[in-house]
C-alpha positions as CSV (number, residue, x, y, z in Angstrom):
1,M,-22.7,8.1,13.4
2,Y,-21.3,4.5,11.9
3,N,-22.5,5.2,8.6
4,D,-20.8,8.2,8.2
5,E,-17.4,6.6,8.8
6,V,-18.3,3.6,6.3
7,L,-19.2,6.9,3.7
8,G,-15.8,8.3,4.2
9,L,-13.8,5.1,3.9
10,F,-15.2,4.9,0.5
11,K,-14.6,8.2,-0.2
12,I,-11.0,7.8,0.9
13,A,-10.8,4.2,-0.9
14,A,-11.7,5.9,-4.2
15,P,-12.4,9.1,-4.1
16,E,-13.0,9.7,-7.7
17,R,-16.2,8.0,-7.0
18,T,-17.7,10.4,-4.2
19,Q,-20.9,11.7,-6.0
20,D,-21.5,8.1,-7.0
21,F,-21.3,7.1,-3.3
22,D,-23.4,10.1,-1.7
23,S,-25.7,9.4,-4.8
24,I,-26.2,5.6,-3.3
25,W,-26.4,7.5,0.4
26,A,-29.4,9.8,-0.7
27,R,-31.6,6.7,-2.5
28,F,-30.8,3.7,-0.6
29,R,-30.0,5.1,2.9
30,P,-28.0,1.9,4.0
31,Q,-27.4,1.4,7.8
32,F,-24.3,0.7,9.0
33,E,-24.7,-0.5,12.2
34,K,-21.4,-1.6,15.0
35,V,-22.9,-4.3,17.0
36,A,-22.1,-5.9,20.6
37,D,-18.6,-8.0,20.1
38,R,-19.1,-11.5,19.9
39,P,-16.6,-13.9,18.8
40,G,-15.9,-15.2,15.2
41,F,-16.1,-13.0,11.9
42,V,-19.3,-10.7,11.9
43,L,-20.4,-9.1,8.9
44,E,-23.9,-9.6,7.9
45,T,-26.9,-8.0,6.0
46,T,-30.3,-7.6,5.6
47,S,-33.0,-5.5,3.6
48,W,-32.9,-3.1,7.0
49,F,-29.1,-3.5,7.9
50,I,-25.6,-4.2,7.2
51,R,-24.0,-5.6,10.9
52,S,-20.0,-5.6,11.8
53,T,-18.1,-5.6,15.1
54,D,-14.6,-3.3,15.9
55,R,-13.2,-7.4,15.7
56,T,-14.1,-8.0,12.6
57,T,-12.2,-5.2,10.9
58,L,-9.5,-5.7,13.7
59,T,-9.5,-9.2,12.4
60,I,-9.0,-8.1,8.7
61,W,-6.0,-6.0,9.5
62,L,-4.1,-8.8,11.0
63,L,-4.9,-11.8,8.7
64,G,-4.0,-8.4,5.7
65,Y,-0.7,-8.3,7.8
66,A,0.2,-11.8,8.1
67,L,-0.6,-12.2,4.7
68,W,1.8,-9.6,3.6
69,Q,4.2,-11.2,5.7
70,E,3.7,-14.7,4.3
71,M,4.2,-12.6,0.5
72,Y,8.4,-12.7,1.5
73,C,8.0,-16.5,1.6
74,W,7.6,-16.4,-2.0
75,A,7.9,-12.9,-4.2
76,S,11.7,-13.0,-4.8
77,F,11.3,-16.7,-5.5
78,I,8.3,-16.5,-8.4
79,F,9.5,-13.4,-9.8
80,E,12.8,-14.7,-10.8
81,L,11.2,-18.2,-12.4
82,A,9.2,-16.0,-14.2
83,R,12.0,-13.6,-15.2
84,H,14.2,-16.6,-16.5
85,R,11.0,-18.5,-17.9
86,K,11.6,-21.6,-15.3
87,E,8.6,-23.3,-13.8
88,F,7.7,-23.6,-10.3
89,V,9.1,-26.6,-8.2
90,L,7.6,-26.6,-5.2
91,A,10.7,-29.0,-3.8
92,D,13.4,-26.4,-5.1
93,F,11.4,-23.7,-3.1
94,E,11.0,-25.5,0.3
95,S,14.3,-26.4,0.3
96,L,15.4,-23.1,0.5
97,E,17.8,-21.8,3.0
98,G,15.6,-20.1,6.3
99,Q,11.9,-21.0,4.7
100,Q,10.7,-23.5,7.0
101,E,11.7,-20.7,9.5
102,E,9.9,-18.0,7.3
103,Y,6.6,-20.6,7.3
104,A,6.8,-20.8,11.0
105,K,6.9,-16.5,11.2
106,A,3.7,-16.6,8.8
107,D,1.9,-19.4,10.7
108,A,2.7,-17.9,14.3
109,L,1.2,-15.0,13.1
110,Y,-1.8,-16.7,11.6
111,L,-2.9,-18.2,14.7
112,A,-2.4,-15.2,17.0
113,A,-4.8,-13.7,14.7
114,L,-7.4,-16.2,14.5
115,H,-6.8,-16.5,18.8
116,F,-7.6,-12.8,18.7
117,M,-10.7,-13.6,16.3
118,N,-12.1,-16.4,18.4
119,S,-11.6,-15.8,22.2
120,D,-14.5,-15.1,24.3
121,T,-14.3,-11.6,24.7
122,L,-12.4,-8.6,22.0
123,D,-9.2,-8.6,24.7
124,M,-6.5,-6.1,23.3
125,K,-4.0,-8.1,25.7
126,L,-4.3,-10.8,23.0
127,W,-3.0,-8.7,19.5
128,P,0.3,-10.2,19.0
129,V,3.4,-8.5,19.5
130,G,5.1,-6.5,17.0
131,V,2.2,-5.9,14.9
132,P,1.2,-2.0,14.7
133,R,-2.4,-1.6,16.0
134,P,-4.5,0.5,13.6
135,G,-4.4,3.8,16.0
136,E,-0.6,3.3,15.7
137,I,0.2,3.1,12.2
138,F,1.1,6.5,11.4
139,Q,3.8,6.1,13.8
140,A,5.3,3.0,12.0
141,S,7.2,2.0,9.3
142,K,6.5,3.1,5.6
143,E,6.1,-0.5,4.5
144,E,3.5,-1.1,7.4
145,Q,1.7,1.6,6.2
146,L,1.7,0.3,2.6
147,V,0.2,-2.6,4.1
148,N,-2.7,-0.5,6.4
149,D,-3.6,1.2,2.6
150,L,-4.1,-2.4,1.2
151,V,-6.1,-3.5,4.3
152,H,-8.4,-0.4,4.1
153,H,-8.9,-1.4,0.2
154,T,-9.9,-4.5,1.3
155,V,-12.4,-3.6,4.0
156,A,-13.7,-0.9,1.5
157,F,-14.1,-4.1,-0.5
158,F,-15.8,-6.1,2.1
159,Y,-18.1,-3.0,3.1
160,L,-19.3,-2.4,-0.5
161,H,-20.0,-6.4,-1.3
162,E,-22.3,-6.0,1.7
163,L,-23.7,-2.7,0.5
164,R,-24.6,-4.3,-2.9
165,H,-26.6,-6.8,-0.6
166,F,-28.1,-4.1,0.9
167,I,-29.2,-2.4,-2.7
168,L,-30.6,-5.8,-4.0
169,A,-32.5,-6.8,-1.3
170,N,-33.9,-3.3,-1.1
171,E,-34.6,-3.0,-5.2
172,S,-37.6,-4.4,-6.9
173,G,-36.8,-7.1,-9.6
174,Q,-36.0,-10.7,-10.1
175,P,-33.8,-11.9,-7.3
176,L,-30.5,-13.9,-8.2
177,E,-29.6,-17.3,-7.0
178,P,-27.2,-17.0,-3.8
179,I,-23.6,-18.3,-5.8
180,Q,-24.9,-15.8,-8.7
181,E,-25.4,-13.1,-6.0
182,E,-22.1,-13.1,-4.1
183,L,-20.3,-13.2,-7.4
184,E,-22.6,-9.8,-8.8
185,C,-21.8,-8.3,-4.8
186,D,-17.9,-8.9,-5.8
187,R,-18.0,-7.3,-9.0
188,W,-19.6,-4.4,-8.3
189,A,-17.5,-3.6,-5.1
190,S,-14.5,-4.6,-7.6
191,E,-15.9,-2.4,-10.1
192,H,-16.6,0.9,-7.3
193,L,-12.6,0.4,-6.4
194,L,-11.1,-0.1,-9.6
195,G,-13.5,1.3,-12.7
196,R,-12.7,4.9,-12.8
197,T,-8.9,4.6,-11.6
198,D,-8.3,6.9,-14.6
199,D,-10.3,9.8,-13.1
200,Y,-8.3,9.8,-9.9
201,R,-6.4,12.8,-8.9
202,P,-3.7,12.1,-6.8
203,Q,-3.4,15.2,-4.2
204,P,-0.3,17.5,-3.8
205,A,1.2,15.1,-0.9
206,Q,1.3,11.9,-3.1
207,P,3.3,12.6,-5.6
208,G,3.8,9.7,-8.2
209,Q,0.4,8.0,-7.4
210,D,-0.6,8.1,-11.0
211,A,-3.3,5.9,-12.3
212,T,-1.6,2.7,-13.2
213,V,-0.3,2.7,-9.6
214,V,-3.7,3.4,-7.3
215,K,-5.3,0.5,-10.1
216,S,-2.6,-1.4,-9.0
217,K,-2.2,-0.9,-5.3
218,R,-6.5,-1.0,-4.9
219,A,-6.1,-4.3,-6.9
220,M,-3.8,-5.7,-4.4
221,G,-6.5,-4.7,-1.5
222,V,-9.6,-6.8,-3.4
223,A,-7.2,-9.7,-4.2
224,L,-6.0,-9.6,-0.1
225,G,-9.8,-10.2,0.6
226,A,-10.4,-12.6,-1.5
227,A,-7.5,-14.6,0.5
228,V,-8.6,-13.1,3.7
229,M,-11.9,-14.8,2.9
230,A,-9.6,-18.0,2.1
231,H,-8.3,-18.0,5.8
232,I,-11.3,-16.9,7.9
233,Q,-13.6,-19.9,6.3
234,E,-13.1,-23.7,7.1
235,L,-13.6,-24.8,3.3
236,G,-10.8,-25.2,1.2
237,L,-10.0,-23.2,-1.9
238,W,-12.6,-24.7,-4.4
239,E,-15.4,-26.4,-2.1
240,T,-18.9,-24.2,-2.9
241,T,-21.9,-23.7,-0.7
242,N,-25.2,-23.6,-0.9
243,N,-25.0,-19.8,-0.7
244,H,-21.6,-19.2,-1.5
245,P,-19.2,-19.6,-4.5
246,S,-15.5,-21.0,-3.9
247,V,-12.9,-18.7,-2.8
248,A,-11.2,-19.4,-5.8
249,Q,-13.9,-18.9,-8.3
250,R,-14.1,-15.2,-6.9
251,F,-10.5,-14.8,-6.8
252,I,-10.9,-16.1,-10.9
253,E,-14.0,-13.6,-11.5
254,L,-12.2,-10.8,-9.6
255,S,-8.7,-11.2,-11.7
256,K,-10.3,-11.4,-15.3
257,T,-11.5,-7.6,-15.5
258,L,-8.8,-6.4,-14.3
259,S,-6.4,-4.7,-17.4
260,L,-3.1,-4.6,-15.7
261,G,-0.2,-5.8,-17.6
262,T,1.7,-9.0,-17.0
263,E,4.7,-6.8,-15.4
264,D,2.8,-5.5,-12.7
265,H,3.3,-5.7,-9.4
266,Y,-0.1,-6.9,-8.8
267,W,0.5,-10.2,-10.1
268,N,3.2,-11.1,-8.1
269,V,1.7,-10.4,-5.0
270,A,-2.1,-11.9,-6.1
271,C,0.1,-15.0,-6.7
272,T,1.9,-15.2,-3.3
273,F,-1.7,-14.7,-1.8
274,A,-2.8,-17.3,-3.6
275,L,0.4,-20.1,-2.9
276,A,-0.3,-19.0,1.2
277,S,-3.9,-19.6,1.1
278,L,-3.3,-23.1,-1.1
279,R,-0.5,-23.9,1.5
280,R,-3.1,-23.2,4.4
281,K,-5.5,-26.0,2.9
282,K,-2.6,-27.9,2.4
283,G,-3.3,-27.6,-1.4
284,L,0.2,-26.9,-2.9
285,P,1.1,-27.8,-6.5
286,T,4.2,-29.7,-6.7
287,R,5.1,-28.6,-10.4
288,V,3.6,-25.8,-12.3
289,S,5.0,-24.7,-15.7
290,F,3.5,-21.3,-16.5
291,S,4.5,-18.0,-19.1
292,D,3.8,-15.3,-16.8
293,L,2.9,-14.5,-13.3
294,R,-0.9,-13.6,-14.4
295,N,-0.5,-17.4,-15.7
296,L,0.7,-18.9,-12.9
297,L,-1.8,-17.0,-11.1
298,S,-4.8,-18.6,-13.4
299,K,-2.9,-21.9,-12.8
300,L,-2.8,-21.5,-9.5
301,L,-6.5,-20.9,-8.8
302,E,-7.2,-23.8,-11.3
303,A,-5.4,-26.8,-9.7
304,R,-7.2,-29.5,-7.7
C-alpha cells in the first residue's frame, strides 16, 4: 500500500520523528495515492487524498542529479572567493577554462529531464545515458549514493509539504491565505526534517553521522527541493501567483530557520543551487560583494 511506503520514507528521512509520524497517521489517516501516469509534474492534495505519479518521483531524481552536476560549475570557485574575501564577478567565472563545456553538460541533462517529464508516456528509454536509475543506486559510486540520499530528503520534503496541506484541510480553524499556507507547509515540512536532528542516533553502519552532519545533509535536500521547484515552473525566481509565493521567497524563509555555522558545507551547496536556478532563468548577477557564503546566498536570492 502506497501509504505505508510514504510513511516508511518519512521514518527513513527523519527516524527521530517516528512516533510523531505514527501519531499523524493515526489521527489524520492521510491517503497517499499513486495515480495513472500522465505528462508533467503531478503532486496534488485535497481534503481526501494526496496524489502523485511514478514520473513525478523520477523527475525529482533526474533534476536533483542535474543540479548536483551543475554544482561542480560553481562550488570550488565561490568557496575560494569566500576564503580569500573576494567578490563574485560573473565575467571572471565564465572565462574559466572548460566552464562553457560544463554548462553544456548540465543543460543537456536538464533538457533530458524535462523531455522525460513531459513525454506522452512514461518511457524509461528516455532516461538519460549515464544517470543511474534509483533501483541501481547501490551499485553506483559513493557520490551518486550521496545524491540519492539528498533526493530522498527532497522527495520527503515535497510529500511532507503536501501532508501539511492535507492536515490543514482536515483541521477546523481559520483558513490561511493561499500564499501564507504555502509558506506554512514549507516551514512545517522543513521543521519535521530538521527540527529534532539533535535527537538523531546513528546506526552502527553509519559512523560519523553526528547531528550536525545529519542536519546539514537534510538541509541540502530541502534546498534541492526549492531548486527543483524553480526548474519545474515556468516563472522566474521572484514571480508570485495568486496561490504560490516566489521560489526565492521560499528559499529565503527556509534558510532563515537554519542554525548552521557560516562554514557549513550547506551554504556552498545552497549557493550553487541558487546560481543554477538564476542561470536557468537568465538572471545571474554580474557582480556581488559578500562577507561569507550565507551572505552570498541571501544576496543572490534578494537580487532582482
